[in-house]
C-alpha positions as CSV (number, residue, x, y, z in Angstrom):
1,M,0.0,0.0,0.0
2,A,1.3,3.4,-0.9
3,T,2.1,5.8,1.9
4,F,2.0,9.6,1.8
5,A,4.3,11.7,3.9
6,L,3.0,15.1,5.0
7,P,5.3,18.0,4.1
8,T,7.4,19.6,6.8
9,T,7.1,23.2,7.8
10,S,10.2,24.1,5.8
11,E,8.9,22.3,2.7
12,L,5.6,24.2,3.0
13,H,7.3,27.6,3.1
14,R,9.6,26.6,0.2
15,D,7.1,24.9,-2.1
16,R,3.7,26.3,-1.5
17,P,2.4,28.8,-4.2
18,A,3.5,32.4,-3.9
19,L,0.0,33.6,-2.9
20,P,-0.6,36.6,-0.6
21,G,-0.9,35.1,2.9
22,D,2.3,36.0,4.7
23,A,2.9,38.9,7.1
24,A,5.6,40.3,4.9
25,W,3.2,40.5,1.9
26,W,0.5,42.2,3.9
27,A,3.0,44.6,5.4
28,F,4.2,45.5,1.9
29,C,0.6,46.1,0.8
30,A,0.0,48.3,3.9
31,A,3.1,50.4,3.1
32,T,1.9,50.8,-0.5
33,A,-1.6,51.9,0.5
34,L,-0.2,54.3,3.1
35,A,2.1,55.9,0.5
36,L,-0.7,56.3,-2.0
37,G,-3.0,57.8,0.6
38,T,-0.3,60.2,1.7
39,F,0.9,61.5,-1.6
40,S,-2.1,61.2,-3.9
41,S,-3.9,64.4,-4.8
42,L,-7.2,62.6,-5.4
43,G,-9.7,62.4,-2.5
44,P,-11.0,58.9,-3.2
45,H,-7.5,57.6,-3.4
46,R,-6.7,59.1,0.0
47,V,-9.7,57.5,1.5
48,W,-8.7,54.2,0.0
49,G,-5.2,54.5,1.2
50,A,-6.2,55.1,4.8
51,A,-8.7,52.3,5.0
52,A,-6.6,49.8,3.1
53,A,-3.5,50.5,5.2
54,L,-5.5,49.6,8.3
55,G,-6.9,46.5,6.7
56,Y,-3.5,45.3,5.4
57,T,-1.9,46.0,8.7
58,A,-4.5,44.0,10.6
59,A,-4.0,41.2,8.1
60,A,-0.2,41.3,8.7
61,V,-0.7,41.1,12.4
62,L,-3.0,38.1,12.1
63,A,-0.6,36.4,9.8
64,A,2.3,37.0,12.1
65,R,0.3,35.5,15.0
66,G,-0.3,32.3,13.1
67,R,-3.9,32.9,12.0
68,S,-5.0,31.1,8.8
69,P,-4.2,32.8,5.4
70,R,-7.9,32.7,4.7
71,T,-8.7,34.8,7.8
72,A,-5.9,37.3,7.0
73,G,-7.1,37.5,3.4
74,A,-10.7,38.2,4.5
75,V,-9.6,41.0,6.8
76,A,-7.5,42.5,4.0
77,V,-10.4,42.4,1.5
78,T,-12.6,44.0,4.1
79,G,-10.2,46.9,4.8
80,A,-9.0,47.4,1.2
81,V,-12.3,47.0,-0.7
82,L,-15.5,46.9,1.4
83,L,-14.7,49.6,4.0
84,P,-13.5,52.3,1.5
85,L,-16.2,51.4,-0.9
86,L,-18.9,51.9,1.7
87,V,-17.4,55.2,2.9
88,L,-17.1,56.5,-0.7
89,L,-20.6,55.5,-1.5
90,A,-21.9,57.2,1.6
91,V,-20.3,60.5,0.7
92,D,-20.9,60.1,-3.0
93,R,-17.3,60.3,-4.1
94,A,-15.6,58.3,-6.8
95,Q,-12.8,58.3,-9.3
96,L,-13.4,60.5,-12.4
97,E,-14.0,57.4,-14.6
98,V,-17.2,56.7,-12.7
99,E,-18.6,60.1,-13.4
100,V,-17.6,59.8,-17.1
101,V,-19.5,56.4,-17.4
102,A,-22.6,57.8,-15.6
103,R,-22.7,60.9,-17.9
104,S,-22.1,58.8,-21.0
105,A,-25.1,56.6,-20.2
106,G,-27.3,59.6,-19.8
107,L,-26.1,61.0,-23.1
108,L,-26.6,57.6,-24.8
109,L,-30.2,57.4,-23.7
110,S,-31.1,61.0,-24.6
111,E,-28.9,61.7,-27.6
112,G,-28.1,58.3,-29.0
113,T,-24.4,58.8,-28.5
114,P,-22.3,58.7,-25.2
115,Y,-20.0,61.5,-26.5
116,L,-20.3,65.2,-26.0
117,E,-20.2,67.0,-29.4
118,R,-17.7,69.7,-28.3
119,P,-15.6,68.6,-25.4
120,A,-13.4,71.4,-24.0
121,V,-11.6,70.1,-20.9
122,P,-10.2,66.7,-20.1
123,E,-13.3,66.0,-17.9
124,D,-15.5,66.3,-20.9
125,F,-13.9,63.5,-22.8
126,N,-15.1,59.9,-22.8
127,P,-12.2,57.7,-24.1
128,Y,-14.2,54.5,-23.8
129,L,-16.1,52.6,-26.5
130,P,-19.9,52.9,-26.4
131,G,-20.4,49.6,-24.5
132,M,-18.9,51.0,-21.4
133,A,-22.0,53.3,-21.0
134,A,-24.0,50.2,-20.1
135,F,-22.6,50.3,-16.5
136,G,-24.0,53.8,-16.1
137,I,-27.5,52.9,-17.3
138,P,-28.9,52.0,-13.8
139,K,-27.9,55.5,-12.5
140,A,-29.2,57.2,-15.6
141,V,-32.6,55.4,-15.3
142,A,-33.1,55.2,-11.6
143,G,-31.1,58.2,-10.4
144,P,-28.2,58.4,-7.9
145,G,-28.1,55.8,-5.2
146,P,-25.7,53.3,-3.6
147,F,-27.1,50.5,-5.8
148,T,-27.0,52.4,-9.1
149,D,-23.4,53.5,-8.8
150,P,-21.5,52.3,-11.9
151,R,-18.5,51.0,-9.9
152,L,-20.7,48.4,-8.3
153,W,-21.8,47.0,-11.7
154,M,-18.2,47.2,-13.1
155,G,-16.9,45.3,-10.1
156,A,-19.6,42.7,-10.3
157,A,-19.0,42.2,-14.0
158,F,-15.3,41.7,-13.3
159,L,-15.6,39.3,-10.4
160,G,-18.4,37.3,-12.2
161,A,-16.5,37.0,-15.5
162,F,-13.2,36.1,-13.7
163,A,-14.9,33.5,-11.6
164,L,-16.6,31.9,-14.6
165,A,-13.3,31.8,-16.4
166,L,-11.8,29.6,-13.7
167,P,-12.1,25.9,-13.0
168,A,-14.9,25.1,-10.5
169,G,-12.5,24.3,-7.7
170,A,-10.7,27.7,-7.9
171,R,-13.8,30.0,-8.1
172,R,-13.8,30.6,-4.3
173,E,-10.1,31.1,-3.5
174,A,-8.6,32.9,-6.6
175,P,-11.0,35.8,-6.9
176,R,-10.6,36.6,-3.1
177,W,-6.8,36.6,-3.3
178,L,-6.9,38.7,-6.4
179,A,-9.3,41.2,-4.9
180,A,-7.0,41.7,-2.0
181,C,-4.1,42.8,-4.3
182,P,-3.8,46.6,-4.1
183,L,-3.8,47.0,-7.9
184,V,-7.2,45.4,-8.0
185,A,-8.6,46.5,-4.6
186,L,-8.1,50.2,-5.5
187,P,-10.3,50.2,-8.6
188,L,-12.9,48.0,-6.9
189,A,-13.3,50.7,-4.3
190,V,-12.9,53.9,-6.2
191,G,-14.1,52.8,-9.6
192,G,-12.1,51.3,-12.5
193,V,-13.2,50.7,-16.0
194,D,-10.3,48.3,-16.7
195,L,-11.5,45.6,-14.4
196,P,-14.6,44.4,-16.5
197,V,-12.5,44.4,-19.6
198,A,-9.8,42.2,-18.0
199,G,-12.4,39.8,-16.7
200,L,-14.1,39.4,-20.0
201,M,-10.7,38.8,-21.7
202,C,-10.1,36.0,-19.3
203,L,-13.6,34.5,-20.0
204,G,-12.9,34.7,-23.8
205,L,-9.6,33.0,-23.5
206,A,-11.2,30.3,-21.3
207,G,-13.8,29.6,-24.0
208,A,-11.1,29.5,-26.6
209,G,-9.0,27.1,-24.6
210,Q,-12.0,24.8,-24.2
211,G,-12.6,24.8,-28.0
212,R,-15.9,26.8,-27.7
213,P,-15.7,29.5,-30.3
214,G,-19.2,30.9,-29.8
215,R,-18.6,31.5,-26.1
216,A,-15.1,32.9,-26.7
217,G,-16.4,35.2,-29.4
218,L,-19.2,36.6,-27.3
219,A,-17.0,37.4,-24.3
220,L,-14.3,39.0,-26.5
221,G,-16.9,40.9,-28.5
222,L,-18.3,42.4,-25.2
223,A,-14.9,43.3,-24.0
224,A,-14.0,44.9,-27.4
225,A,-17.1,47.0,-27.1
226,L,-15.9,48.5,-23.8
227,K,-12.3,49.6,-24.5
228,W,-9.6,49.4,-27.1
229,T,-7.3,47.5,-24.8
230,A,-9.4,44.4,-25.3
231,W,-8.8,44.2,-29.0
232,P,-5.4,42.4,-28.8
233,A,-7.2,39.6,-27.0
234,V,-9.1,38.7,-30.2
235,P,-6.1,37.5,-32.4
236,V,-4.6,35.7,-29.4
237,A,-7.8,33.8,-28.9
238,L,-8.1,33.0,-32.6
239,A,-4.6,31.6,-32.6
240,L,-5.4,29.5,-29.5
241,L,-8.6,28.2,-31.1
242,A,-6.9,27.2,-34.3
243,T,-4.4,25.2,-32.2
244,V,-6.7,23.5,-29.8
245,S,-9.4,22.7,-32.3
246,G,-7.1,20.7,-34.6
247,D,-5.0,21.3,-37.6
248,G,-6.4,22.3,-41.0
249,R,-10.0,23.1,-41.7
250,R,-11.4,22.4,-38.3
251,G,-9.2,24.8,-36.5
252,S,-9.7,27.4,-39.2
253,R,-13.5,27.1,-39.0
254,A,-13.4,27.4,-35.2
255,A,-11.2,30.6,-35.4
256,L,-13.4,32.0,-38.1
257,R,-16.6,31.4,-36.1
258,C,-15.1,33.0,-33.0
259,G,-13.9,36.0,-35.0
260,L,-17.3,36.5,-36.6
261,V,-19.2,36.3,-33.3
262,A,-16.7,38.8,-31.7
263,L,-17.0,41.2,-34.7
264,L,-20.8,41.1,-34.8
265,T,-21.1,41.5,-31.0
266,A,-18.7,44.5,-30.9
267,A,-20.3,46.0,-34.0
268,A,-23.8,45.8,-32.7
269,L,-22.7,47.7,-29.5
270,V,-20.3,50.2,-31.1
271,L,-21.6,51.1,-34.6
272,P,-25.0,52.7,-33.7
273,A,-23.4,55.3,-31.4
274,A,-20.3,55.7,-33.6
275,L,-22.4,56.4,-36.8
276,R,-24.6,58.8,-34.9
277,D,-21.7,61.3,-34.7
278,P,-18.5,59.9,-36.3
279,G,-16.6,63.1,-35.6
280,A,-17.3,63.0,-31.9
281,F,-16.5,59.3,-31.8
282,R,-13.1,59.9,-33.3
283,T,-12.3,62.8,-31.1
284,H,-13.1,61.0,-27.9
285,V,-11.9,57.4,-28.4
286,V,-9.0,57.9,-30.9
287,D,-7.6,61.4,-30.8
288,F,-7.9,62.0,-27.0
289,P,-6.1,58.8,-25.9
290,L,-3.4,59.3,-28.4
291,G,-2.8,62.9,-27.2
292,L,-3.9,64.5,-30.5
293,T,-6.4,66.9,-28.9
294,G,-5.9,70.3,-27.3
295,A,-7.0,69.0,-23.9
296,V,-4.4,66.8,-22.3
297,S,-5.4,63.5,-20.6
298,S,-4.9,63.2,-16.9
299,A,-3.3,59.8,-17.5
300,A,0.3,60.8,-17.0
301,S,2.2,58.2,-15.0
302,P,6.0,58.4,-15.7
303,L,6.1,55.3,-18.0
304,P,8.4,55.3,-21.0
305,G,5.7,56.3,-23.5
306,H,4.6,59.3,-21.6
307,L,8.2,60.4,-20.9
308,L,9.1,60.1,-24.5
309,A,6.0,62.0,-25.6
310,T,6.5,64.9,-23.2
311,Q,10.3,65.1,-22.9
312,V,11.7,64.2,-26.3
313,P,11.2,66.2,-29.5
314,G,9.1,64.1,-31.8
315,G,8.6,61.7,-29.0
316,R,4.9,61.3,-29.6
317,T,5.6,60.0,-33.1
318,L,8.2,57.7,-31.6
319,T,5.8,56.3,-29.1
320,L,3.3,55.5,-31.8
321,L,6.0,53.8,-33.8
322,L,6.9,51.7,-30.7
323,L,3.3,50.8,-30.2
324,G,3.1,49.6,-33.8
325,V,6.3,47.5,-33.5
326,S,5.0,45.9,-30.3
327,A,1.7,44.9,-32.1
328,L,3.7,43.5,-35.0
329,L,5.9,41.4,-32.7
330,L,2.8,40.0,-31.0
331,A,1.3,39.1,-34.4
332,V,4.5,37.5,-35.6
333,S,4.8,35.4,-32.4
334,L,1.2,34.2,-32.9
335,L,2.0,33.0,-36.4
336,V,5.4,31.5,-35.6
337,R,4.5,29.9,-32.3
338,P,0.8,30.0,-31.5
339,P,-0.2,29.3,-27.9
340,A,-1.3,25.8,-27.2
341,T,-3.1,26.3,-23.9
342,A,-5.3,29.0,-22.4
343,P,-2.6,29.9,-19.7
344,A,0.0,30.3,-22.4
345,A,-2.3,32.5,-24.4
346,A,-3.0,34.7,-21.3
347,A,0.7,35.0,-20.7
348,R,1.3,36.0,-24.3
349,L,-1.5,38.6,-24.1
350,A,-0.3,39.9,-20.8
351,L,3.2,40.5,-22.3
352,G,1.7,42.3,-25.3
353,L,-0.5,44.6,-23.2
354,L,2.5,45.3,-20.9
355,L,4.5,46.6,-23.8
356,A,1.5,48.6,-25.1
357,I,1.0,50.2,-21.6
358,A,4.7,51.0,-21.4
359,F,4.7,52.8,-24.8
360,M,1.3,54.6,-24.7
361,P,1.8,58.4,-24.7
362,A,-1.1,58.8,-22.2
363,T,-0.9,56.1,-19.6
364,R,-1.2,55.4,-15.9
365,F,0.0,52.7,-13.5
366,G,-3.6,51.5,-13.0
367,Y,-3.6,50.1,-16.5
368,L,-1.2,47.4,-15.3
369,V,-4.2,45.7,-13.8
370,H,-4.7,44.1,-17.3
371,P,-1.5,42.0,-17.3
372,L,-1.8,41.4,-13.6
373,V,-5.3,39.9,-13.9
374,L,-4.3,37.8,-17.0
375,A,-1.2,36.5,-15.2
376,A,-3.2,35.6,-12.1
377,W,-5.8,33.9,-14.2
378,A,-3.1,32.0,-16.1
379,L,-1.6,30.8,-12.8
380,A,-4.9,29.7,-11.4
381,R,-5.7,27.8,-14.7
382,Q,-2.5,25.7,-14.5
383,P,-3.5,22.0,-14.2
384,G,-4.0,21.1,-10.6
385,T,-3.0,24.6,-9.3
386,H,-6.2,25.2,-7.3
387,H,-6.0,21.7,-5.7
388,R,-2.3,22.3,-4.7
389,I,-3.2,25.8,-3.4
390,R,-6.1,24.4,-1.3
391,E,-4.1,21.5,0.1
392,R,-1.0,23.5,0.9
393,V,-3.0,26.2,2.7
394,R,-4.9,23.6,4.7
395,E,-1.7,21.8,5.7
396,L,0.0,25.1,6.6
397,V,-2.9,25.9,8.9
398,R,-2.6,22.4,10.5
399,V,1.2,22.8,11.0
400,R,0.7,26.2,12.6
401,K,-2.0,24.8,15.0
402,R,0.3,21.9,16.0
403,A,3.2,24.3,16.6
404,S,1.1,26.6,18.8
405,R,0.0,23.8,21.1
């Protein structure tokens, strides 16, 4: 009969997955939140920083005292997401993106387009595709209120899509750990339009990895109707589908079906508003993000693209060239060595988006949530990962309990 030896404490610390659960990790998160709350000029970010620092500090203390990683994680999520979200909802404060989405929904219902005809200042611009206005429709229809706030619907869409994209055994643990990460907790609390896009990209890649072109195309089409950043996911998913569906005609048909569903879904959500006022559409979603308008975007994190565009003569043209080269390299990699699994496709897409974020002339650190979510999803999708995570965490708890007796 086979025997199974339990891992030692040293083996657990050496081999268990690098998930947030240790006191050092929570202390780092607390320092990050405190720094943002101290130096940020944005009121919602300061509220988040103060609340999140408390939550992360409490999680670090619990972890240091031997409490289970699950307990520490729950405390971190409470302090970094739930507490600041409730405070901000109570005082009706949010990140600018939330106001833009709510206004665009009202314009869409009244004018047939979510874009102002003559935007003058950065706050007037809506750089998102028409589908993003859907998250503001509850507020536009029912009026202001805690349950009509767009950030609630964006957060729910992200968590729902991300969970559906995971194996059944990982749907409880992985979303909770991801929500506790500062880069995700912040937009969940203050409002972030990138989260639902990232969640739908994961759902699309999951469908492609399972050889389900219709499901993949629908999820990717919805994501593509929200923001330009979702568009690179389509060719990655097509390359994955062509690989997992078999060589030759079968793989080509699956990829074609996925592409058609994605195209029709995105077109149905984007074209009516875009054709209603093509000039406004281009000004808001093309010219403004590329820095081609008189008003300057507030997205100005000191990443290479922004530094080149603002500090180097002709730098804006150079950044656009670098973006084009990055897209070309991604396309060539898909042709030469297409991904064979959904995690590999997610990693490829994360790398491509990371390069795009680095070279965009108008960018911010918050955009890094895209590659982060894709990388976390790829890790959770690795065969057996959720089972190893669960067993390792449980065994760590048992070891700590025995050590404390």
